[in-house]
N, C-alpha and C positions, 0 to 999 in steps of 0.2 A: 228209305221212303222216296218214292219217285217225285220228280219235279211237278208233274200235273197234280198229284195228290196234295202236295204242299200248298200249291196255289189255291186249290179248292178249299182247304181248311182256312186259309187266310181270308178268303172271300166270305165264308160263312161266319167267321168271327167278326168281320166288319159289319155284316148285315145285322147281327145280334146286338151290336153296340148302338146301332141307329144314331150315328153322329150327325147332328144338324149344324152346319157351319154358321147359319144365321143366328144361332143362339150364343155364339162366342162373343165375348166383349172385345172392344178395340184394344184394350190394354190388359194382357194376361196377368200382369203384376197386381192389378187392382181387384181381381176376382176373389171373392171370399166364399167359402163353403157354407151350406145352409145351416149346419150345426157343428158344434165342436166335436161331437162323436164321430161324424163323418170325417172331419179333419184328422182325427187321431187314428181312425181305423183304416182309411184309404190313403195310401202314399201316392201323391201325384207324380205323374210321369214328368220328366224333366227334359228340357231342350239343352243340348250341349252349349258350353260357354262360347260366346261369339265375340270377337274383337270388333268394336265399332269406333272408328276414328282414334284408334290407338288405345281405347279403354275397354276392358273386358266387362261384358254385361251378362248377368245370370238370370234367365227368364224361365220360370217353371211353367209347364203347360197346364191347361185345365184338366181336372181329373178325368173327365169323360171324353177327352180328345185323344185319339191315336196319334202318335208322333208323325207318321207319314201323311195322314190326312190333314192335320193341322198345318204342316209345312206346305202342302199343295195349296191349301186355302190361302195362306199368307202369300204364296207365290202369285196366285191369281190377283190378289189385291194389289201387289206391287206392280204387276204388269198393267192392270187397269189404271192405276195412278199414273204410270209413265205414259200410257196412251192418251189419257185425258190431258196431261200436262203438255205433251207434244202437240196435240190438236189445238190447245189453247194458244200456245206461243206461235204456232204456224199461222193461225188466224190473225193474232195481234201483229206479228211481223209482216204479214201481207198487207194489212190495213195501213201500218206505218209506212211501208215501202211505197204504196200507192200515193199516200198523201205527200210524203217527202219527195218522191219522184216528180209529181205534178207541180209541187211548189218550187222545186229547183228548176224545172223546165221554164216556168213563168219568170223566175228570177233571171235566168240566163237570157231569155228573150229580151227583157227590159234592159239588162246590162249590155248586151251586144248593141242594141240600138243607141244606148247612151254613149258608149265608147265611139261608135260610128259618128254620132252627132258631134262629139268632141273633135274627132279628126276632120270633120267637114269644116270646122271653124278655121282650120289652117289655110283655107283658100283665101281668107281675107287678109293674109299677110302676117298675122300674128299667131304664132304657135299656141295651141290650146293649153299647153302646160304652163304658160305664163299666167293662167288663172289660179294656179296653186297658192300664191300668196294671199288670195282672197278665199279660196275654197277651204283650206285647212283651218283658218280661224273660224269660219262658219261651222265646220264640223265640231270644233271645240265648243262653240256657243250652244249648238243644238244638243250636244251630249250633256253639257252642264245644265241646261234647262230641263231636259227630260229625266235625267237620273238624279238631279239635285245632290250631286256630290262635288268634291273638289275637282277642278278641271284637269289638273295633271294626273290625278288618280284615274280619271276616266280614260286618259290617253292609253294607259297600259291595258285597261280592261276591254277596250273596244275590239281587240283581236278576237274574232268570233270563236275559234276553237278553244282558246284559253278560258273564255267566259263560260262556255258549256262544261268544260272539264271541272271548273271550280264549282259550278252548280251541282254536278253529279256527286262530287266528293263531300260537299258540305250541306246541301239542301235536298238530297234525294232526287235531284233533277228538276226541282221546282224553278221555273223561269218566269220572269215578268213578261206577260203577254203584250205589254205596251212597249217595253224597251227593245225587244227583238226587232219589230218592224222599223223602229227608228235607226237601229244599227244597220239594218239592211239598206235603208235609204242613204245612210252616211257612207257605206261601202260603195254604192253606185256613184255617189257624188265624188268620192275620192278617185275612183277609177275614171270617171268622166274627165277630171282635171289632169290625169296622167300619173297619179300616185302609184308607187310600186308596191302594190298589195296583191293578195290572191283572192280567188273566188270560192275557195273551199270552206273558209271560215263562215261566211254567210250561209252556205249550203248546209253546214253542220247545224247552224242555228235554226234554219228552217225545219230540218228533221227533228231537232230537239223540241222546238215549239209545238209542232203538231203532236208529237208524242206526249208532251206535258198536258196539252189540252185534251187529248184522248184519255189520258189517265184521270183527269178531273171528271170527264163525262162518265167513265166507267167506275169511278170511285175506287180505284185500285189502292192497295196498300203501298207504303213507302218503298218497300223492297221491289214490288212489281213495277212501281212508277220508275224507280231508278233503272231497272232493266229495260223498260220500254223506251226510256230516253236514250239509253245507250244504243238501242236498236235504231232510233231515229238518227242519231249521229252517224252510224254505219251506213244507213240508207242515203243520207245526204252526201257522204264521201263517195260511195259507190256511184251515185247518180252523176255527180259533177266530174269525177275522174274518168268515167267511161270504162272502168275496170271493176266488175261487180265483186269478185272474190277478194282481191287485195284491198279494195275500198272498204268493204265490210270489215275485214280484219284490222284495217287501220283504225276504225272507230273503236274496236275492242282494245287494241294494243296501246293506243295513245294515252290511255288513262294512267298507266303505271309504267315506270321503267323496270322491266324485268318481271312483270307479272301479267298473266292473261286470265281473264275471268271466263272460265269454261261454261258456267251456267247460262251465259247469254250468247254463247257462240252460235248455237243453232238458230235462234230467232234473228240474230244479226245477219247471218248468211241469207236467210229467207228475205229479210228486209232489204239487204243489199242487192240481191238479184231482182226482186220486184221493183225496187227503186230505179235500178239501171234500165229496166225495160220500160218503166213509166216515163222516165226522162228522155231516153233515146240519145244521150250524148255518146259520141264515139271516142275511142282511145286517142291520146295525143299524137300517136304515130303508128303506122302499120308495123306489123311484125317483121323483124329483120331476119332474112334467111341467107345462108351462104350461097355463093355463086352468082350474086347479082351485081358484082363489081364494087361492092361497098367494103368488103373485108378481104384482107390479105390472107394468105395461107400461113397460119401460125400453128406450130406444133402444140399438142395438148399440154405437155409440161411447161412450155414457154407461156401459154395462155394462163395457166394456173398461177405461175410466178408473177406475171403481169397483173393478174387480178388481185393478188395479195399486196403488191407494191402500190398499185393505184388506189386500193382501199385505204392505205395509210395516207396517201395524198388527199383523198376526198374527205377523210376524217378530219384532217387539219383544216381543210377549207370550211367544213361545217363549224369547227371550233372558232375559226376566224369570224364567221358570221355571228355566232352566239356572243362572243366576247365584244365584238363591235357594238352590237345592240345593248349589251350590258354597260359598256363604257359610256355610250351616248346617253343612256337613261340616267346613270349616276351624275353625269355632268349637267344634264338639263334639270335635275331635281333642285339644283341651287336656284333656279329661276321659276320654281313652282308657283310663286305668287304672281307671275306675269305669264300665264299660259298662252294668251293671245299673241303676245310678242314672240314667244317661242314658236307658235304656229306660223307666224309671218316669216320668221327666220328660216324655218324648215321649208316652207313653200318656195321662198326665194332661192335657197340653196339647191333645191331640186330643179327649179327652172334653169338655173345657171349650169348645173350638171348635165341636163338633157341638151342644152344648147351647145355644149362643148363635145359631148360624147355622141349625141344623136338621139332623135325622138324614138328610136327603136327600143330604148331602155325604159320608156314610159309605160304606164298601165300594166297589162298582163304580159306584154312582150312575146306573145305567142308566135309571131312570124320568125323571130330570131331563135326561139326554142325549136321550132320545126326545122329550120335550116341547119341548126347544129346537129339535130338527131338524124337528119337525112344526109348530112355532109354536102349540101348543095351550095354552100357559100363559105368563104373564109371568115372566121370570127376573130375579132380582136383578142389578142392573148390575155389581156386584163379585163375582158368583158365581165367575168364573174365578180371581179373586185368592184367595178362600177355598180353592178346590181346590188352588191352587199351594202354599199354606201347609200344607194337610193332607197333600198328597203328599210334600212335602219332609220333614215330620216323620215320616211313616210309614216312608219308605225309609231315612232317615238315623239313626233312633233304634232300629232293631231289627226292623222289619217286613220281610217277604219277599214278593216278587211282581214283577209287571211294571210298566211305566209307560205303555204305549201307550193303555190304556183311560182313565187320567187325562188323557192328551193329547187324546183325543176329547172328554172333558167340557170341558176348558179351551178348546179351539178352538171347539166349538159354542156354549158360553155366551158367549165373547168375541164371536163373530159375532152372536149374538142381542142382546147389549148394544149393540153398534155400530149394528145395524139399528134398534133402538128409539130410540136418540138421533137418528139421521139420518132416521127415518121411511122406512126401506127395508124390503123384504120379509124378514121374520125367517127363515123356513125356508131361503130361498136363501142368505143370508149366514151362517147357522149352518152350513150345509153347506160353504160356502167355508172357514170357520174350522176345521171338522172335518178337512179334508184339508190345509189350509195349515199349521196348527200341527204336524201330523204330519210334513210335509215339512221344516219348519224345524228342529224339535227333534231329529229322528232323521236328518236329512240324506238323505232318501229322496224326492227330487222326482219321479222316474219312477214309483215305486210309488204315490205320492199322486196323481199325475195320472191314472194308470189307475184308481185307486179313485174319483176324481171322475167319470170316465166311467161306471163301474159303478153309482155311486150316483145320478148326475144324468142319465144317459143322454146323448143327443146334443144336448139342448136348452141346458144350461148347463155341461156338462162341460168345454168348451173354456175358458171364462172361469175356471172353478174351477182348471183346470190352470195357467193363467197366474198366478192368485193364489198357488198353491202354489209355483211356481218363484220368484216374487218374494220370498215369505217365506223361501225357502231361501237366497237371496242375502243378505238383510238380517241373518239371525242370525249370519253370520260363521263363523269356524272354531271353532264350539262344538258340543256334542252332549250329549244326555242319556245317551249310552252312552260311558263313558270308555274302553272297550276298542276302540272304532272307530278305525281307522287313517286318517290324513290322506293322501289320495291326490293332491290337486291344490289349487291356489290358486283361490279364488273371484273374485279380481280380478287383472288383469295387473300392477297397481302394488304388489301385496303379495308378499312372498317368505317364506312360512312354512316351517318344517322339515317335510319330507315323510316318509312311511313310518314314523311313530311314532304311538303311541296318543294320541288327543286329550286324554285325561285327564292326560297328562304334559307337555302344552304350556303354557308360561308366556307372558305377553305379550311378553317380550323375544325369544322365538323367532320372532316375526312381524315382519319388517323391511320397510321401504318401499323400493321400487325407486328407484334413483338418478334415473331419467328420468321418474318418475311426476309428475303434476301436483301432488299434495299435497307431495311431497318438494321440488320446485322452489319451491313457495309457502313451505314451511317455511324453506328457505335464504334466500329473499328477505326474509322477516320477520326472521330472525336478523340478516341483514346490515343491515337498516334499523334494527333495535333497537341494534346495535352502534354505528352512526353517531350515533344520538341520545344514547347514553351518552357518546360522546367529545365 
């Protein structure tokens, strides 16, 4: 039989059956035949067994539906659903991006004027950072009044990004619309006095607040609300960083250590790009290109080796920051009943530190970050250590704000110091540190790697990404965000407790695998030590 005749017979058979897709039920499993006689006489056509999420499902087709026609009908339904869902989240992501971008733009405008006014006070002979012994207790008082919680508990929750992460994990992104503006004001007040905090935490809170309010207005479900708040966080980061793609990825990746929520990836990218355009903030430094006098001629194998070794160094620097903040928090908890005196101590210690090291370490320290990245000035070798102490004191004694901007300072100055010691190109390794410390301290290697490509272009971005991923592994199961959930183990030989906030993990929660090399070595040493004792 010829092919044309076969096709004609199939078409005639299809017309005789007169299949109407609108008569099909949504769930073929629930369809019942009109009578028991029909059920016994007509054997329904069956769809092949299909594995869905690892479980085999058996779906019989309606008796009047040809297999090919029913499959085509369901395919159109699937594509229509995907199209509607894409349109829905493109619109929601665009709306959140516009709101977050404009909100961050207004916040940055007020913040820049506040910092400028603080520096203007230096003309009267007394540095503005000597106001910190008064400003930090004021922040504690306002936080205590507005949140009605214990003052020392407020100190830890004031870090903007951590507060939003905690809300996403525990309350489907629901935020207090009154507490967020108060925290924004406290962050401006802290930076006005010279506190070493960042501006990305308030930006994340702005995006999350607008997303939460929009969810209330549209009466979205808890799952859609959670997704929309994540989009707001991404839009806030992208707007304040000036890097739309890496900023948006940072908002998705920062929720978990080792887990990425792909359902929100598309709307977060949309919100990040729109938020960046609405805010208009520029990247922290121009793209570095070879041949401009900033980079020596390094062979490709040598550059890869240096990327790995410097990644180890930057991971240890990030670990030093995390452990310093944790140690200071543990020590200050003994004085939790006297939070105002703790704030006075922190403000005084910061003022003395700035007086000794220089006012360039106060507030955002953007001039020093820029000079380190561009290699235009020699940076003190221990500048990153000074910033670690200043940031820990600011956040743990009453200051409010983010921590990513201090991470940029710590990473870039650590890279500049290493390059000066080893006689390497300072701008290149300052940029390596810029992204590597971010990847390690925040557990965001993908966002940091994309940021490396955005800041370094295709010339050195690959090596910077390698450096960032190495630092991410070296820092271990730690994070500057205590509300970040632990999603996977960074080494096959380690068995940490998963799906819990990193801030609640203690060393005993991370066990060694019985078949790991270190565990076998430990057993061999114990056995040998036991024989020597006998």
